[in-house]
N, C-alpha and C positions, 0 to 999 in steps of 0.2 A: 753864243745863245743856246738856250734851250730849244731844241726844235718844235718838241712838245706845246711848248704855250702857243704857236703861230694859230690866229685865230682863224678857224674853216667857215664860218660863217661868214665872216669878214669877206672874206678872200671869195667866196660866193658873189656878193654883193658887188664889189670890187671889179669882179670880173676878168682877174689872170690876162689883161692883154699885152704882156711881156711872154704869155708861153703858149699864144694862139699857134696851131699846126702853121704850115707853108704856105705862105702867099698863091702858089700853083692849086692847094688846094680852094675849092669853094664851101665845102663843109665846113663847119665850126662845131664846138662841143654842145651848144647851144641848141643849134641845126636838128642834131642829135637827138639831145633828151628830147624836144620837140617831137621829133620823130618815135620816137620808144612812146610817149606819150599817146601818140595818135594811134600806134598800133594793139596797145596795151591798156589803154586808156591811163590818167590820174590818178591815183592811190594817193592814201596816206603811207607810202611804201617807198622802196628805192625803183625809179626809172627800170634799172635790171638789176636782176639778183634780188626782185619783190619778197620772194617767202624764203625765211629762213631764220636761223635761231644763232642767239648771243652764246658764245661759252667761254671759262677763261680754264688756263692750264700753266704748267713752267715748261720753259728752256734750259736745257743740259746740253753747253756744248762738249764737243770734244778735244783735245790735243791737237789734232789737227786741221781743228780750224783755225790755230792762232798761225800756222805754218801758210796758209793760205789769204788772210786778214787780219789787219791791224783793227778791224771794227770792233768795237766797246760790245756792239751787241752779240759777239760770240766770243768773249771772254769769260764770263761766271754763268751761274745760273740766276735767271729771272722770270719774271711774271711775263705770261703772255695772254690776251685777250683777243679774240676771235669770233668769226662768223659764218657757218656753213649756210650754202645757202642753194636754191635752183634757178637756174639762167632765165630770163623773158621778166616781161614784167605785171606778171599776173601772181598777186598773191594769194589765191587760192589754187595754185596749179597742183596737181597729183605730185604725190613724190614718185609713184612708179610710173612718169613719165620718162622714155628711153631718152627722147628725142631732146631734153632738157639738159643741158649742162650743169654740173655740180660745181660749186664754187666752193673755194676757204681763202678768206682773207682775215689776216689777221697780225698784230702787233706784237713784236719783242720788245721787253724792256721800256714799255708802254707810258709810265713816269720817270724813267731815269734816262740819262745823258747818252742811252745808247739806242735809244727809239732808232727802229727798223720796223717799215711795214711793208707787205707784199701780198698778193691779190694773186692768187690763181687758181685753176681750174682742172677738171678732169679729165682733161685733151691735151695734148704736147703742143696744139696748132690754134690759134686763133683764126674765127671767120670772116677775119676781114684783119685789110693789110692797108687801110688808111680811112679815115673821116670820111672819104667821099666815096669811098667801098662800100662802109657800115649805113652809111645813108643811102645807096641804092639799095641796100640788101634790105633795108626797112620801108624803102619807100614801094617797095614788090609788094609788101605784104599789107599796104595800106586797105582800110576796108572801102569797098565799094559801095554802091549806092543801096543793096541788102545788107549791107554791114559783116563782109565777107571779104576776102581778099582775092583776086582773080588769081587762078592756079596756073594762068599761061602767062601769066607777067612774071609768078615765083620761077616758073620754067624757062622761059625768057633769057633773067637776069642769070639764073645758074648758067647755063651756056655761056653767057657772055663772058661771065667771072668764074668760072671752074674753081680758083682755089677759094669761095666762098664755102664751098661743098667739104672741104676737107675735115673738118671739126665733124662735122655731122655724120659724114661715113664712116670718122672714128667711134663715136658714140654710138650707130646702128651697129660696128659687130664687134658690140662687147653685152654683156649681160647691164641690168637694172641694177646699179648698186643697191644693196642691202644694207648697207650703212653708209654713214657719214665719214667713219673714221673705217671703210676696209674699200677704200681707192685711191688709187695714186691719183697725185695735184701736181699740175707743172705751171713754171712762174713764165712760159711762153717768148719771155722778152731775155735777149743777151743782154747780161751784165759784167761788171769789170770788174774783181778783186785784189787787193793791193795789201800785201803785208806789211810788214814793220819795216822790212829792208827795201820796200820799194814797188818788189817785185810785182806786174801784174798778171793775170790770168783773168782769162776769158770765160764765162760758164753760165750755163741754165739753170735755174733751181729746181728743183725736185721734192716731194714729200713721199714717202713707200710706207703704207701702213706696217706696223712689224708683227700685225696678228694675220697678215698676208690679206688680198684682197677678197673681198664677199659680194658674190653676186647672185642675181635669182634668174628663173627662168622668165620666158613670158607670161607661162601662166600662173606662175608663183605671184609676178609683179601683180597683175588683175586680181588677186585674191585679197592682195592687200589694203588698209585703209589708206585715205586718202596722206595722210599725216603720219606715216608708221617711222619716219625717220627721225625725229624726237623721240621719241619714247621708244626705241632701239638704242639710241645712244643712252638717254637715263638709266634702261637694263642693265649695260656696258658699266656705265660707271657704277653702279651698285656693286654691283658684282665684284667689281673691280676686273673686270676682265682688259682684252686689248683694249686701249682709248690714242695709243700713240703711235708717231712717225719718225720712222728714219726721214730727218731734215738733209739731202745730199745735193750735190753740185757734179752736172755734168759736164765735164773738163771739156774749153774748144779749142780749135787750132786754129793756124793761119787761115784765112782765105773762109772762116766760117761767116757767114750774113748775118749782120745784127738789125736791117732795115724791113725785115718782111716776118711779121708773125704766123703766118700764115704757112711758114714752109721749116720744116724737122732740118736739121744740118745731117749731111752724109752720113749715113750709119749710125745715126745719133744714140740708138737704143744698145748700141753695142759699144758705147762710149766708156771707157773708164771713168766712175765715179766717186768722192769721196764726200763720206758722214761728215757732217760738219754737227752734229748732234741730233737730239731727241726734243720733239715736240708731246708733252702727254696734254691731255685732254681732262680736268681735272673733277670739274662741274660744270653746270649749265646757268648760264646770266640771264638776270633779266634785259632783255631785249633794249630796254632803254639805255641800257650800257654801250651798246655799239649803234642803235637808232639816232642817239643825237650828234653823231659825228659821223667820220669820212673813215674809209680805212683808205690811205693815201701812199700809193707804189712808188712816188718821186719824192717821200722821205725816209733818206737814208743815212746812217750813221756814218761819216767818215771810214773808208774800207771797204765801201759797197759803190760802187757805181752804177746807175743805165744808163742804157744804150742813148746817145746821143742823133742816131741816126735814123731810131725807128717814130717814125708820122704816129703811132699809137700810143706811146708810151706817155710823152707828159700831158697831152690832152685826157687824161684817164683825171687829174687833179681838178680838173675846168669841168668836168661834165660829171662828177660824183658832186663836189660842190653847189653846180647851180640844182642838181637833182635835191640835194640836201635843205637846199633852200627853200624848196617849192613844198617838199612835205610837212618842213617847220611851218608854213603856212597856211596847211589843210586844215 
């Protein structure tokens, strides 16, 4: 079966009953999307990552990739289609907003048998470890009678759920990204790679900009126009400047948790990493090429497997599909 042919819109309508979160959770993907729409409003855009830009490029694997995985996605140079984005549901957010996570979702070999999709952010952790916690995070930010959230509710939720502050603390401690291709991106979830001999390896995926990280001071960020990131990327492509990433995996160890994306592994930043290849962005694509579908991280070619015990992983598919269905109806 060619996995690229499955119908995302049909899936949104059907509802993914078999992929629902654990019965121990009261929140489900629809409830979370409803909450996102309540916080940010319902726009003809994604419920989260509303502002973004579609791009295209190539993925070139290394010889080391085959040692770790038999996945066809890592066996030859293939096209890539992707989308850079700002976190949250505001399609008019300023690119200079430090508190917003930057995202990069992409498909390797989108038209081939090695189709594999990733959703990454520029922090090594997520802001919630379960759908219940994600809903609670959003509920604390619901607009009050005057149209604004209650700061006391946000503070109380953060105090009761300290893990939800880790991503924000990471972003606050670093400069505003000066470029979509000048920042690290993490897959946040634990994946398992299997090679041709059947050997398995727990990993986390990471993208490292080949031109180094590019940041802005707070004053530099304030002087930037609201939509500078796309024009900055266009300039880089025109000048044939650095627009690529090393695609690496951080090697896991026995006992590393895979059920909580709000935590890093012990000494994760010091762990050995293996370069699987290079992703190079070669052009800006029309946004319709990305907006008429979703990036589904559960679509993985044989040889790459997502976590089975992470309550935030599988429900992504249903949440993204619900959001797609709503924006296509707008």
